N, C-alpha and C positions, 0 to 999 in steps of 0.2 A: 562449303560443307564438309571440307577436312576437319576446319576450326572446331567443327560443331562435335564431328566425334572424338575428336583427342579432346576436348572440354569432357565431354559424357564417360569416357572411358576414365580419366584422371580420376571422374566424380565417382565412380566406381570402386575405385581404388581406395580412396579417400574412404568409402564409408563399407570395405572391407577391414581400413586398419583401424578405423573404431567397431569393428565387432568385435576382432580380436585384444580391447584393448578393458579386460575389467573393472578398471579403476573410475575410467572416463563414465562405461556401463551404470554403474551404480551410484556413481554420483548425478548420473542424468536422473535416473529412476530417484535417488533422495529427491532430489532439486525440485524435481515436476509430484510428487507425493506428497511425505513426510512433511518436508520442508514450506507447503502450500497449506497442511492440514492444519499442522500444531499449532503455528500464530493464530490461523483464523479463529479454529474452533476453541484456542483458550484465553482471545484476546479478552481482554476486562479496560474496553476504552472507556468508555461510562461507567455509572454505578451501578454495581452487580452485589445484591446479597448485603449491602452492608449495614451493619447492626448499628439501633436507635432506641434509645429508652427515653422516655418521657415521664418531667417532673408536673403534674396537673396538682396544682393549689389551688384554683379554681375548680375544679369538680362540675362543671355544667356540660352542658347538651356543646354548644360548642366547644369546649377542651376537646373533649372526646369523639366529635367529628373528626377536628383534625391529627388526633391520633391514628384514628381508623382511616385518614386517608394516608398514609405511609403504607404502600404495600407493597409486598413482591412482583417479580423479582428484582426491581432498582434495592428495596430493605427489605430487613426482617422484619415479621410482625411487631409492633412497638410492643417496650417490656413497659409494665409503670414503673416508676423508680421514687423512695420517697428523698422528699428534699436536704435532710441529712446527709443520703450516699452517694450525692450529685461529685463532690470535690472527690470522693473517695473514689468514683467510678471511673471519672476521669484522669486518673492521676493512675491508675494501674491498667490503663485501657483498653476496657472492658466492653465499652462503646464507641463509636465513634464521633456518635453524634446524641447528644442530651438535650432533649429540644422540655424550656422552661416557662409551663402556662402561669400566669401570677395570678394572685388571688383578684376576683372580681374584676377578670376580664371581662368576659360576656357582657353585666352590665356594663362597662365603663364604652364598652362598642356599642350599643344598646343606648347610650346615652348621649353617644354623639364625640365624646372623647377619644382618644388615638393611644387606646393602651400598647401595650410592647411587648413581644414573644421573644425569649431569649432562647440564641440554639449556640450550644456548645460544642466545639466540635475542636476533636483529636486533630490535628494538623499531621503528625507524623505520618499517618496512613495517606501520603500526600495526594495521588491523585484522585480517591474516593473524597477526602476530602476537599479539596477545591471546587471538584464540581457535585457533589453532596448538597453543598450548602443553598449553589443556588436550585436545583431539585428541590428541595425542601421549600424555599424560598418559592419556585413557581407554583407547588402541591397546595401550599396553606393562600397563598393568594388568590387561589382557584373556588377553594371551600370558604374563602370569608368572603370574594364576592359570590358565590351562590349562596351563601348564608343572606350578606345583604340583601338583597334583591327579594328575598324570600320576609326577612323584618323591614320590608319597608326601608331599608336606611339607603342615603342617595351615596349611592358609589361611581369609582372613576369610569370611564372608558375600559372597557378588554379586548386584548389584546388577544387577536387569534390565530396559531401560528401554524401554517403547514407545513409540514417536511415531505417534498418532491420525492419520487425515487426508490426511496427507504422510510418510509414511515416509522419505522420504529426507531429510528437512528441505530439498523445492526450494525455494528462498526468493522466485527469480523467480515461483514459482504465487499466490502469496498480492500481490506487488508486484503484479503485472498486474491485478488485480483492483481492488487501490488504486489506481491511475493509473487506473483508470475512473472511480472514487469520485469522485477529488480533479477529476478533469477534468469528470466532469456534475455538480460545485460549480460549479467555475468559469463554466462556461458556463452555468449557468441563470440565475448573478446579471447574468453579461456580456449574452446576449442578451436576458435582459427588461428590462433597463436601459437600453441601448443602441438598443433599437426605441421605448423611450419618448422618451427624449432627441430619438432621429432625427426621431422626430411632429411635438415640437418646435420644434427648429430647422427642417424645412424647413417650417413652418406648417401641417400638416394636422390636426394635434391643433385647430385653433382650425376648421378646417372638421367636422371629428367634432361639434364641439360646438351649432353652431349645426344639427345632425340629431337627431332624434328618440331621442337614445342616452343610459343611461345611464353613471357612472361604475364603474357594474358588469359592465357587457357588455363594454365597452373594456378593466377590465383582465383580464375571464373571457378575453377573445381570445385576448391578450398571451400570459395565462400557456398556455392552451391546446392553439395552436399551437407554439410554443419547446418543452412539453411533449413532444409529438408528434414534432419533431425529432428534440430526444435520446433519446427513450425509442425510437426509430428505430435510431439510430445505437449505441445501447450495446446493441440487441439483435446487428445485425448486424457489430459488435467484437468481444464475448461470440464469436459463430458462428467467424466467420473470423477473426481475430486471437489470440484467446483459445486456443479448442479447437483452432483448425484450424493455424493458423504455430508458436504457442508450445506446443501438445499439453498444455495443463493441462486436467486430466479434473475435469468440472464435475458434481459428481453431485446437487445438487439441482435443483427446480424451475423453472425459465428463466420459467415465466410468472408463479410468485409473486414469485419477483427484480423481473421488469420492473413486475410492480402494485405491488411497493414501492420502484420507482424515479419509477412517475409520482408517489405520494403525497408521496417527499421533494421532488423538482422545484415541486408545489404549493405546498410551505415555502418553498424557496428561492429559486424566482422571484418567491414575494411579498414577499419578503427584497431583491430586484436592485430592483422596484418601488417599493420604500418608498426607497433610496438613489438611485433616479434621480428623488424629488421633492424630496429634498432638493437634491442636483446643481444648476446652472446651465448646465453641459455637462460635455461628453461626457468630457475630460479630467479639469476636477474629479469628475465621478464616477467615473474609474481611481481619482485619488486616495483617494475615500472607502471603493470597494471594496477595497483591497491589505491594511488595518486588519483587516477583517472576515474576508478570504477565507483568507488565512494565520494566524490561530488556529482557523478551522474545519476548517484542513487538518491543522495539524499538534498539535492537542490532544485529533481526534474518536479516538483511538488506535488508528489509520493506521501512523504512522510512530513512533508511543511506547504501549507499555500505558497503560491507564487507570492499572491498580494502581501505575502508578513515576511516578505524581502525586504532588502535595501532597490529603488529604482533599477539602480546601474546594474545587480545581479541577474535582476528580472531579464534586462536586456542582454544579459552575458550568456544566458543560460539559454537561451531562443537558438543558440548555436549548439545547442545540444540536440542531441535527437531525441534522448531519452524523455525528456520535457515536452516535445511534441504529441511521442508514443504513449503519456499519461494521460494526456489529454484526450489519446485518439481511444485508446482502452475502456476510459471512463463516458467519455460521449456516448461508446458506439451499442457497448456491454449494459450500461445502466441506463442511457436515455434514450434508446434506439435510434441516433441519429444515424441519419444517413448519408449519402456522399454531399447532398447540396449543403450538408452545416458542415462536413469536415471535409472537405475539399483544402482551406489556405494549411489547417495544418498535413495536411497530406502531402501538398506542392513543399511545404518546408522541410518536409522531412525528406521528399525525393532531392532538391535541391542540397540537402546536408549532405546525403547518400553520397553523391556523384559527386562532388567536394571532396570527401573521405575518401574516396575509391579513387581518384584521381591521383592525389597527392602518395596512396598508400601504394598505386602501380609506377608511379617513377621512383619512387624509394625503392620497393620492391625490384624495378629493375635494374636503380644501380646496386644493390648490392651482390644483385646474378653477377653485373659485371666485373665486381671486384673482387 
């Protein structure tokens, strides 16, 4: 009972110390509000409002249908362009896409020939150009299939693709949750690491050592207090910023996700304490944290899918808690996955957390003894 009381009092001391640290409070406020809203609201992962012109040399019903099929919000209304102005429009960057419908396009199609459309792409608008060309290709395929069925032209089998959990493929939905995951990772490591180093630099760690306290109690107090702050900030951010301001429909259990967040914080805060025991000052801790945090953010499956990485790297990243947390976040919040589905990742996260905690505790005890 005395151990629990000691841990509780130390945790209250940590919260009081954080309350008087205006810089960290401002960073918390920024990390769970502006840093989530701005990237998610302003992200243009897909094609949005791309400029397009059509050189219609056929002047047929089909060519007009193709021109009208390019609709907002992916594309601006198609602008009619004279053939002699095509090169000048592309050279000046006036349009990202210029579609050239050749003469006799409709009649050749009706005659069973294979007429070709020319799509000119300004590849300097890299993300828009790469994805937009595919968008136009799919839109035209759909229109040609529809026209072919009406004109009794034999058409190939059409593929009907359905996007689950995010039907409109809104990139900001997933990005908002990934920003929260990334910010949790950064704050978990930074808050606990700087809290320990602040104790050492201010000399208060020496005061704690003369009290009847153990290294386990000190470490648990730092982990629990900082985890409590981050979990509360995560809950507020999900409700106010993600669901309220951004309008992202979170289908899963908020309670389960927050419980998983607390488990993830158990692992990542232990990692922060371990790094703090290696560093001798706060600037040195920052230098140590950078090569740890960056791979956790970039290789966890949030920025790029794990399947696109080399097999050996996929196996290595299974030892990172952030990999399982990203998987759990997407499964719970978007797919409404329950305990029966996500328990393998939760078990892996718990095992990794215990390993990190054990290593950090052993290192913390050695640092206190020295």
